[in-house]
C-alpha positions as a printed Julia matrix, in Angstrom:
692×3 Matrix{Float64}:
   0.0    0.0     0.0
   1.69   3.22   -1.17
   2.13   6.48    0.73
   1.27   9.83   -0.82
   3.01  13.14   -0.11
   1.91  16.58   -1.26
   3.93  19.7    -0.45
   3.32  23.27   -1.61
   6.4   25.45   -1.22
   5.85  29.2    -1.01
   7.3   32.48    0.02
   6.61  33.24    3.68
   2.91  32.84    4.57
   1.41  35.19    7.19
   1.47  33.32   10.49
  -2.19  34.0    11.27
  -3.26  32.04    8.16
  -1.18  28.92    8.58
  -3.12  26.79   11.05
  -6.4   27.03    9.13
  -4.69  26.37    5.8
  -2.91  23.29    7.18
  -6.19  21.9     8.46
  -7.97  22.62    5.19
  -5.26  20.98    3.09
  -5.56  17.78    5.15
  -9.35  17.85    4.74
  -9.09  18.41    0.99
  -6.6   15.58    0.52
  -8.72  13.22    2.6
 -11.87  14.2     0.71
 -10.15  13.66   -2.64
  -8.82  10.24   -1.66
 -12.12   9.16   -0.16
 -14.19  10.28   -3.13
 -11.83   8.47   -5.49
 -12.0    5.26   -3.43
  -8.29   5.27   -2.63
  -8.47   5.13    1.17
  -8.08   1.89    3.1
  -9.7    1.5     6.51
  -6.21   1.72    8.04
  -5.12   4.79    6.04
  -3.92   7.82    8.0
  -3.45  11.44    6.96
  -1.18  13.89    8.75
  -0.51  17.48    7.79
   2.41  19.83    8.3
   3.18  23.5     7.91
   5.96  26.04    8.25
   6.08  29.64    7.05
   7.39  28.35    3.68
   5.29  25.25    3.12
   2.08  23.3     3.51
   2.13  19.51    3.31
   0.0   16.43    3.75
   1.14  12.82    4.03
  -1.37  10.02    3.48
  -0.2    6.53    4.39
  -1.5    3.14    3.34
  -3.46   4.02    0.2
  -4.76   1.78   -2.53
  -2.55   1.71   -5.6
  -5.67   1.48   -7.74
  -9.34   2.17   -7.3
 -11.61  -0.77   -6.61
 -13.92  -1.78   -9.44
 -17.51  -0.71   -8.85
 -20.86  -1.41  -10.4
 -22.97   1.64  -11.14
 -26.59   2.01  -12.16
 -26.86   4.45  -15.05
 -30.01   5.88  -16.63
 -30.46   6.86  -20.26
 -33.33   8.22  -22.35
 -36.97   7.73  -21.42
 -38.45   4.3   -22.04
 -40.84   5.7   -24.63
 -37.88   6.89  -26.7
 -35.7    3.84  -26.01
 -38.33   1.15  -26.77
 -40.34   1.6   -29.94
 -42.22  -0.93  -32.06
 -41.24  -3.77  -29.7
 -37.54  -3.16  -30.14
 -34.76  -0.93  -28.79
 -34.45   2.26  -30.79
 -31.35   3.95  -32.17
 -31.3    6.17  -29.08
 -31.14   3.07  -26.84
 -28.37   1.57  -28.99
 -26.37   4.8   -28.74
 -26.81   4.85  -24.97
 -25.63   1.22  -24.68
 -22.56   1.97  -26.78
 -21.79   5.05  -24.72
 -21.82   3.18  -21.38
 -20.1    0.09  -22.76
 -22.8   -2.58  -22.53
 -24.73  -4.63  -25.06
 -28.26  -3.61  -25.99
 -29.49  -6.85  -24.44
 -28.27  -5.6   -21.03
 -30.64  -2.62  -21.09
 -33.79  -2.7   -18.94
 -36.69  -0.54  -17.89
 -36.17   1.38  -14.6
 -38.69   3.41  -12.65
 -37.6    6.84  -11.41
 -39.46   9.7    -9.7
 -39.66  11.34  -13.13
 -41.08   8.26  -14.88
 -39.83   5.18  -16.71
 -36.38   5.27  -18.31
 -33.96   2.82  -19.86
 -31.11   1.79  -17.59
 -28.13  -0.5   -17.28
 -25.65  -1.83  -14.74
 -22.14  -0.74  -15.69
 -18.84  -2.05  -14.36
 -16.44   0.83  -13.76
 -12.87  -0.36  -13.79
 -10.71   1.31  -11.17
  -8.0    3.71  -12.32
  -4.46   3.87  -10.99
  -3.99   6.21   -8.03
  -1.16   8.05   -9.8
  -3.38   8.91  -12.78
  -6.23  10.11  -10.58
  -3.97  12.28   -8.43
  -2.25  13.81  -11.44
  -5.65  14.9   -12.75
  -7.18  16.03   -9.46
  -4.33  17.75   -7.59
  -4.37  21.1    -9.44
  -7.97  21.72   -8.36
  -7.22  20.48   -4.84
  -4.4   23.01   -4.45
  -6.04  25.95   -6.2
  -9.21  25.54   -4.12
  -7.5   26.33   -0.83
  -9.12  29.31    0.87
  -6.98  32.28    1.89
  -8.28  35.51    3.48
  -6.12  37.41    1.0
  -4.69  36.29   -2.33
  -2.26  37.79   -4.81
  -1.26  37.59   -8.48
   2.47  37.32   -9.11
   2.83  36.17  -12.71
   1.92  38.82  -15.24
  -0.88  37.72  -17.5
  -1.49  34.48  -15.57
  -4.8   33.71  -13.87
  -3.74  31.9   -10.73
  -4.1   33.62   -7.37
  -2.63  32.35   -4.13
  -1.65  33.69   -0.75
   2.01  33.95   -1.78
   3.99  32.94   -4.89
   4.4   29.18   -5.25
   8.1   28.26   -5.55
   8.08  24.45   -5.63
   5.8   21.43   -5.49
   6.2   17.84   -4.34
   3.74  15.1    -5.24
   4.99  11.56   -4.65
   3.4    8.16   -4.46
   6.06   6.23   -2.6
   9.14   7.01   -4.74
   7.25   7.93   -7.91
   6.68  11.58   -8.79
   3.1   12.39   -9.77
   3.24  14.74  -12.75
   1.07  17.74  -12.06
   1.61  21.48  -12.4
   0.25  24.56  -10.67
   1.14  28.25  -10.89
   4.09  27.64  -13.22
   5.65  24.97  -11.0
   5.81  21.26  -11.82
   5.88  18.66   -9.06
   9.24  17.04   -8.39
  10.86  14.92   -5.67
  12.8   17.78   -4.08
  11.98  20.27   -1.34
  13.84  23.16    0.29
  15.57  23.37    3.62
  15.99  26.3     6.0
  16.59  29.45    3.96
  19.56  30.59    6.1
  20.94  27.45    7.7
  20.78  25.31    4.54
  20.34  27.68    1.63
  18.48  27.23   -1.65
  19.99  23.93   -2.73
  17.19  21.42   -3.45
  16.72  18.61   -0.95
  16.03  15.31   -2.71
  13.5   12.83   -1.28
  13.77   9.14   -2.12
  10.38   8.18   -0.71
   7.33  10.07    0.52
   7.85   8.84    4.07
  11.36  10.38    4.18
   9.78  13.83    4.31
   9.87  14.88    7.98
  13.24  13.32    8.75
  14.89  14.63    5.61
  13.75  18.15    6.42
  14.98  17.82   10.0
  18.44  17.16    8.51
  18.28  20.52    6.74
  17.07  22.49    9.79
  13.32  22.39    9.3
  10.94  21.06   11.95
   7.97  20.6     9.68
   5.47  19.59   12.37
   4.07  22.62   14.27
   3.29  20.38   17.24
   6.98  19.56   17.54
   7.97  23.2    17.11
   5.54  24.18   19.86
   7.14  21.63   22.19
  10.67  22.8    21.28
   9.77  26.46   21.87
   8.19  25.8    25.26
  11.17  23.75   26.4
  13.59  26.4    25.18
  11.66  29.17   26.96
  11.82  27.14   30.17
  15.53  26.41   29.76
  16.61  29.98   28.96
  14.5   31.46   31.78
  16.42  29.38   34.33
  19.35  31.82   34.06
  17.14  34.56   35.58
  16.87  34.32   39.4
  13.26  33.49   40.37
  12.21  34.34   36.81
   9.58  32.64   34.7
   8.27  33.52   31.28
   4.73  34.86   31.25
   2.39  32.27   29.77
   0.89  33.51   26.49
  -0.7   30.82   24.35
  -1.61  33.22   21.54
   1.97  34.41   21.25
   3.18  30.8    21.34
   0.93  30.04   18.36
   2.27  33.08   16.52
   5.95  32.19   16.92
   5.25  28.53   16.09
   3.99  29.7    12.71
   6.81  32.2    12.25
   9.62  29.67   12.56
  11.05  26.53   10.98
  14.0   25.96   13.31
  13.2   27.85   16.55
  15.7   28.86   19.21
  15.25  31.22   22.16
  17.36  34.21   23.18
  17.19  36.27   26.39
  17.65  40.04   26.47
  17.46  42.82   29.08
  16.15  46.35   29.4
  16.71  49.13   31.93
  14.82  48.82   35.22
  13.67  52.43   34.98
  11.04  51.38   32.43
   9.4   49.15   35.01
   7.78  52.36   36.27
   5.43  52.17   33.3
   2.28  50.08   33.75
   2.72  46.38   33.0
   0.01  46.57   30.36
   2.08  49.06   28.36
   5.33  47.13   28.69
   3.78  43.78   27.78
   1.94  45.27   24.78
   5.16  46.75   23.44
   7.01  43.47   23.9
   4.25  41.15   22.77
   2.37  42.93   20.01
   5.16  44.96   18.48
   8.22  42.73   18.91
   6.79  39.22   19.52
   8.79  39.08   22.77
   7.77  37.09   25.84
   7.7   39.01   29.11
   9.48  37.64   32.18
   7.99  37.9    35.66
   9.13  37.2    39.18
   7.59  34.89   41.76
   4.98  37.5    42.7
   3.92  38.17   39.12
   5.7   41.55   38.78
   7.65  42.1    35.58
  11.41  41.69   35.59
  13.7   43.68   33.23
  14.15  40.78   30.8
  12.52  39.51   27.65
  12.67  36.33   25.57
  12.6   36.24   21.8
  12.13  33.21   19.55
  14.53  33.2    16.6
  14.06  31.33   13.34
  17.7   30.34   13.15
  20.61  28.96   15.13
  23.6   31.21   15.82
  26.86  31.07   17.76
  27.68  33.21   20.79
  28.89  36.1    18.66
  25.72  36.01   16.57
  23.57  35.87   19.71
  25.31  38.95   21.09
  24.64  40.89   17.87
  20.97  39.86   17.74
  20.51  40.53   21.46
  21.99  44.01   21.15
  19.74  44.84   18.19
  16.6   43.63   19.96
  17.47  45.51   23.14
  18.08  48.7    21.17
  14.71  48.46   19.39
  12.86  47.67   22.62
  14.56  50.51   24.46
  13.44  52.91   21.74
   9.86  51.63   21.99
   9.85  51.96   25.76
  11.23  55.51   25.52
   8.4   56.44   23.19
   5.83  54.92   25.54
   7.36  56.74   28.52
   7.32  60.04   26.67
   3.71  59.64   25.57
   2.63  58.61   29.06
   4.15  61.72   30.62
   2.9   64.04   27.85
  -0.66  62.72   28.1
  -0.89  63.51   31.8
  -0.81  67.24   30.99
  -4.42  67.01   29.77
  -6.66  65.07   32.2
  -9.38  62.81   30.83
 -12.04  65.21   32.12
 -10.64  67.9    29.78
 -10.46  65.56   26.8
 -14.22  65.14   26.3
 -14.41  68.22   24.06
 -11.5   66.9    22.01
 -13.72  63.99   20.95
 -15.55  66.38   18.61
 -12.6   66.05   16.24
 -12.46  62.22   16.38
 -14.76  60.59   13.83
 -16.85  57.63   14.95
 -18.46  57.0    11.56
 -18.63  59.44    8.68
 -22.42  59.2     8.26
 -23.16  59.35   11.98
 -20.81  61.77   13.66
 -17.94  62.11   16.08
 -17.09  60.24   19.25
 -18.47  63.24   21.11
 -21.84  62.48   19.48
 -21.45  58.81   20.34
 -20.61  59.65   23.95
 -23.8   61.71   24.23
 -25.81  58.76   22.87
 -24.08  56.33   25.22
 -24.86  58.57   28.2
 -28.54  58.7    27.32
 -28.74  54.9    27.08
 -26.7   54.39   30.25
 -29.08  56.66   32.17
 -32.03  54.47   31.17
 -30.31  51.13   31.72
 -28.77  52.13   35.04
 -32.08  53.3    36.49
 -33.89  50.22   35.16
 -31.45  47.88   36.85
 -31.54  49.85   40.1
 -35.32  49.63   40.12
 -34.99  45.84   39.89
 -32.68  45.49   42.85
 -29.25  45.8    41.29
 -26.81  47.79   43.44
 -24.64  50.13   41.41
 -22.96  53.52   41.61
 -25.06  55.49   39.11
 -22.9   58.62   39.3
 -19.71  56.63   38.71
 -21.38  54.76   35.84
 -22.24  57.99   34.03
 -18.77  59.4    34.61
 -17.21  56.22   33.21
 -19.42  56.39   30.11
 -18.6   60.1    29.69
 -14.84  59.47   29.8
 -14.75  56.01   28.19
 -13.61  57.21   24.75
 -11.39  60.1    25.8
  -8.19  58.07   25.57
  -8.68  58.1    21.79
  -7.2   61.6    21.96
  -4.14  60.39   23.93
  -0.77  60.07   22.2
  -0.1   56.71   23.83
  -3.22  55.19   22.26
  -2.39  56.73   18.88
   0.96  54.95   19.04
  -0.29  51.71   20.63
  -3.87  51.31   19.44
  -4.14  47.89   21.12
  -4.28  49.72   24.46
  -7.51  51.62   23.77
  -9.65  51.54   26.9
  -6.83  50.1    28.99
  -4.93  53.38   28.76
  -8.09  55.28   29.69
  -8.5   53.14   32.79
  -4.85  53.56   33.76
  -5.02  57.33   33.23
  -8.22  57.56   35.28
  -6.48  55.76   38.12
  -3.32  57.89   37.82
  -5.42  61.07   37.78
  -7.23  60.25   41.01
 -10.63  59.21   39.7
 -12.5   56.56   41.63
 -11.6   52.9    41.27
 -15.15  52.23   40.04
 -14.73  54.7    37.17
 -11.19  53.56   36.34
 -12.08  49.85   36.25
 -15.19  50.49   34.12
 -13.14  52.39   31.52
 -10.34  49.81   31.67
 -12.63  46.81   31.07
 -15.14  48.38   28.65
 -13.97  46.24   25.7
 -14.21  42.93   27.54
 -15.0   40.36   26.34
 -13.19  40.91   23.05
 -13.24  37.18   22.26
 -14.85  33.99   23.54
 -11.79  33.32   25.7
 -12.0   36.65   27.54
 -13.93  37.03   30.79
 -16.71  39.58   31.09
 -15.97  42.73   33.15
 -16.03  42.14   36.9
 -17.96  45.2    38.06
 -21.56  46.02   37.21
 -20.56  49.54   36.14
 -18.02  48.12   33.66
 -20.57  45.61   32.38
 -23.11  48.35   31.73
 -20.48  50.59   30.11
 -19.61  47.82   27.67
 -23.25  46.91   27.03
 -24.27  50.49   26.32
 -21.37  51.2    23.98
 -21.91  48.07   21.88
 -25.69  48.43   21.79
 -25.45  52.03   20.61
 -22.98  51.02   17.91
 -25.21  48.22   16.62
 -28.38  50.33   16.62
 -26.64  53.27   14.92
 -25.01  51.12   12.25
 -28.25  49.31   11.5
 -30.05  52.64   11.2
 -27.84  53.63    8.25
 -27.86  50.21    6.62
 -24.47  48.93    7.79
 -25.74  45.42    8.52
 -23.5   42.31    8.56
 -24.04  40.13    5.51
 -22.43  36.75    4.87
 -18.76  36.98    5.83
 -18.86  40.77    5.55
 -18.86  42.56    8.89
 -16.52  45.56    8.6
 -17.64  47.12   11.88
 -17.38  43.85   13.88
 -21.05  44.05   14.85
 -21.31  40.28   15.3
 -18.51  40.4    17.84
 -20.3   43.26   19.6
 -23.53  41.25   19.63
 -21.74  38.22   21.01
 -20.32  40.33   23.84
 -23.76  41.77   24.67
 -25.25  38.3    24.95
 -22.36  37.03   27.07
 -22.56  39.95   29.49
 -26.32  39.52   29.87
 -25.97  35.76   30.29
 -23.06  35.7    32.7
 -23.98  38.75   34.78
 -27.6   37.55   35.12
 -28.92  41.08   34.53
 -32.71  41.37   34.95
 -32.82  43.05   31.54
 -34.43  41.84   28.35
 -32.93  42.3    24.91
 -36.01  44.23   23.84
 -35.5   46.67   26.73
 -31.87  47.16   25.78
 -32.87  47.84   22.19
 -35.67  50.21   23.26
 -33.19  52.22   25.34
 -31.34  53.14   22.14
 -34.44  54.86   20.79
 -34.16  52.84   17.56
 -36.16  49.66   18.18
 -35.78  48.22   14.69
 -36.96  44.66   14.1
 -33.71  43.87   12.29
 -31.72  44.63   15.45
 -33.9   42.27   17.48
 -33.44  39.53   14.87
 -29.69  40.14   14.86
 -29.4   39.79   18.65
 -31.61  36.71   18.55
 -29.13  35.14   16.12
 -26.26  36.07   18.43
 -28.1   34.41   21.34
 -28.45  31.23   19.28
 -24.74  31.39   18.47
 -23.85  31.79   22.15
 -26.04  28.89   23.24
 -24.46  26.61   20.65
 -20.82  27.71   20.54
 -20.24  28.87   24.12
 -22.61  26.64   26.03
 -22.66  23.61   23.75
 -26.41  22.98   23.73
 -27.92  20.8    21.0
 -29.49  22.62   18.08
 -32.99  21.26   18.72
 -32.84  22.26   22.4
 -31.86  25.8    21.34
 -34.63  25.92   18.74
 -37.21  24.7    21.27
 -36.21  27.24   23.92
 -35.9   30.21   21.55
 -39.25  29.42   19.92
 -40.82  29.94   23.36
 -38.91  33.1    24.39
 -35.61  34.51   23.13
 -35.78  37.89   24.88
 -34.51  37.03   28.37
 -30.93  35.8    27.91
 -30.19  34.34   31.38
 -33.62  32.72   31.4
 -33.03  31.16   27.98
 -29.75  29.7    29.27
 -31.5   28.26   32.32
 -34.25  26.7    30.19
 -31.66  25.16   27.84
 -29.87  23.62   30.8
 -33.09  22.18   32.19
 -34.27  20.86   28.83
 -30.89  19.27   28.13
 -31.03  17.53   31.49
 -34.43  15.86   30.92
 -34.54  15.28   27.16
 -33.06  11.78   27.59
 -36.03  10.7    29.68
 -38.42   8.3    27.91
 -41.42   9.9    29.62
 -40.35  13.36   28.52
 -39.95  12.26   24.91
 -43.46  10.76   25.03
 -44.84  14.11   26.18
 -42.75  15.99   23.58
 -44.16  13.79   20.82
 -47.69  14.31   22.2
 -47.11  18.08   22.25
 -46.44  18.09   18.52
 -49.37  15.77   17.87
 -51.77  17.9    19.9
 -50.7   21.08   18.16
 -51.19  19.5    14.74
 -54.65  18.16   15.69
 -55.74  21.56   16.99
 -54.47  23.37   13.9
 -56.23  20.97   11.56
 -59.42  21.25   13.65
 -59.34  25.05   13.41
 -58.87  24.92    9.66
 -61.87  22.57    9.45
 -64.02  25.13   11.29
 -64.21  23.36   14.66
 -64.8   25.45   17.79
 -64.44  24.19   21.33
 -64.19  27.17   23.68
 -67.7   26.51   25.05
 -67.43  22.69   25.05
 -69.02  20.68   27.87
 -66.39  18.88   29.96
 -69.11  16.61   31.41
 -69.1   14.69   28.13
 -65.63  13.34   29.0
 -66.76  10.04   30.57
 -64.09   7.61   29.39
 -61.53   6.67   32.11
 -58.62   7.84   29.91
 -60.32  11.19   29.35
 -61.01  11.71   33.02
 -57.49  10.66   34.0
 -55.91  13.11   31.54
 -58.31  15.88   32.59
 -57.4   15.47   36.27
 -53.66  15.11   35.62
 -53.61  18.17   33.37
 -55.46  20.3    35.93
 -53.02  19.33   38.69
 -50.05  19.85   36.39
 -51.09  23.31   35.2
 -50.93  24.83   38.68
 -47.71  23.01   39.57
 -45.89  23.99   36.37
 -47.07  27.59   36.64
 -45.63  27.86   40.15
 -42.32  26.23   39.19
 -42.0   28.47   36.13
 -42.52  31.55   38.27
 -39.66  30.36   40.51
 -37.48  29.6    37.44
 -37.22  26.0    38.61
 -37.33  24.72   35.07
 -35.88  21.28   35.57
 -38.45  20.46   38.23
 -41.16  21.85   35.95
 -40.02  19.68   33.05
 -39.84  16.62   35.27
 -43.4   17.34   36.35
 -44.43  17.65   32.7
 -42.78  14.3    31.96
 -44.97  12.69   34.64
 -47.93  13.31   32.33
 -46.61  10.65   29.93
 -48.71   7.66   31.15
 -51.97   9.66   30.99
 -51.15  11.09   27.55
 -50.08   7.71   26.21
 -53.22   6.0    27.49
 -55.44   8.76   26.09
 -54.08   8.61   22.55
 -54.04   4.81   22.61
 -57.75   4.53   23.4
 -59.45   7.8    22.42
 -60.17   9.18   18.96
 -60.21  12.97   19.28
 -61.87  13.73   15.94
 -64.98  11.65   16.66
 -68.08  12.18   14.43
 -70.01  13.4    17.5
 -69.52  17.17   17.28
 -70.17  17.9    20.97
 -67.85  15.14   22.16
 -65.23  16.18   19.61
 -65.32  19.74   20.95
 -64.9   18.48   24.53
 -61.91  16.38   23.55
 -60.33  19.26   21.6
 -60.78  21.49   24.63
 -59.17  18.81   26.8
 -56.04  18.42   24.68
 -55.77  22.21   24.34
 -55.74  22.46   28.14
 -52.94  19.88   28.15
 -51.0   21.96   25.61
 -51.42  25.1    27.71
 -50.36  23.35   30.9
 -47.05  22.18   29.43
 -46.21  25.3    27.38
 -44.11  28.32   28.31
 -40.7   26.72   28.86
 -39.97  25.46   25.37
 -41.65  24.49   22.14
 -41.38  20.72   22.48
 -42.33  20.24   18.83
 -38.77  21.31   17.99
 -37.25  18.39   19.91
 -35.92  15.74   17.54
 -37.21  12.27   18.37
 -34.45   9.67   18.55
């Protein structure tokens, strides 16, 4: 069973694109091999990537496709069979598919009767299939940005393609893409090995052969090497440890082929700057890891991951260059910090008039006014419902939240927006409540971030995002497909998370109404974001989410609680019986209405059958019990009570025909099952639950 290797060699790929591209290449190769019947049950596919290459290695393939029999359909039977014999059209069809006319037969299809035949498809060699299919496999890779690099040529790719490998064991598969033809040679490390081609004898030599020329092709291995090197180098620093940063680890993994780690220093005087500023300069601008002491305070060291291996003299040169660049960055940050303190945040509000929020809406001064108006409403609403908050501090935080946009430090280090405002508020003697609300206003920025800790910060973030969404929707800037230039989906996700995880007694409709622009499209948008949160963040099944949101999607914490309760009981046999009955009852009632039946004034005394009386009594008891449990938000107990109705429901539908010819009795039975429907409604639409 042969092994197949595909490598695409390129100029350096942006690190942020590599992981997704590696995954997609593996999926495309597997899909191709599976569709072409080349995978064995024991076949395995692994993928690799470095800044200069993407690769996939599939082991244990079939050398040739298996033969298969296929059913093929030709012209209609009326055309194929005429005057008790096969027509010329049938003969042509038989010749085309490679069978004798005698092998043709009549087949029934949803569109009518056609002539058909069973055809034996001989399997092709894997090498021939791959040679034909690989160009489309490679060209179909998705990249967020593509480029042309050959004048007059149509291909587009993330970066220019410089070499290709396609091998089945030791045989090169002849295919071409973007002016390159596949061969049996790759490239080693650009600096440590140079541009001399590296010959492969077999596909399985790939990883080891590249290791010999200073390329660790597996990002998992590079990640392990980098972590170990960071640990080892940090041991030279007394009580030092590198600050854990998984995102930065991922970045440097995809920036390197042969990673090594170097330690540098900076002057202790810069430790007077806030840690947030120092770490941002090191991390975001230089890709350096910060070093901290046992108590978590920063130490005057940094670690950098190199994509090469150098001797002591080379290390000294690189260290000196990195230290010089970092020192310059820190000097800039120190200068901006000191210069910004000359104008307090409270005096910067007017400066927001010259900072554009959106060209069709206005300045950040306008946005601040809008945010204040919404915050006033939301703050008072929450206070009226028992939430304890500092209303004065909230309004001051909202007033000053955007003022750091006028600060030189934020203009230089835009990643620190909000954080700088919070730090300046603290340095300028404003209350901790105000400072922390400004500092945390952009949390959560991603699904990994926590929500703000204080209620004032939570409201500040809610108000700002809600105003942005409402304003953008009002001028038609609505997310569509993958297009979301103003990151409104991310803003909506954050709103839902804050509402869900802070347990605010505040409905989405109330939040929308506070903006003064209660457009239906905004409500639909936030409903979609709630569904996304319930699925992606909380992991609820799609039918549970659909059932809960069909009942009520306005109260976010309540929707979460109902999803949890429904997920807990949906495995119960009794509950599934009631869920099935719910759908059946609703269908019966709808059909009865369409047929002109009325049952509001029906006589319950006509319900004399034991099954009718049992269901009537059980439903009456259940209605009061479920109503009380719903009011207490004890949804699991309510659903368990609803499930207890299963025996009565099952017995009723087994013995009783609801749509009896007797009109009076039919009305009584319709009224009965409607009362059952009402008694079990309000938590979720059980008709959405998928029956196993």
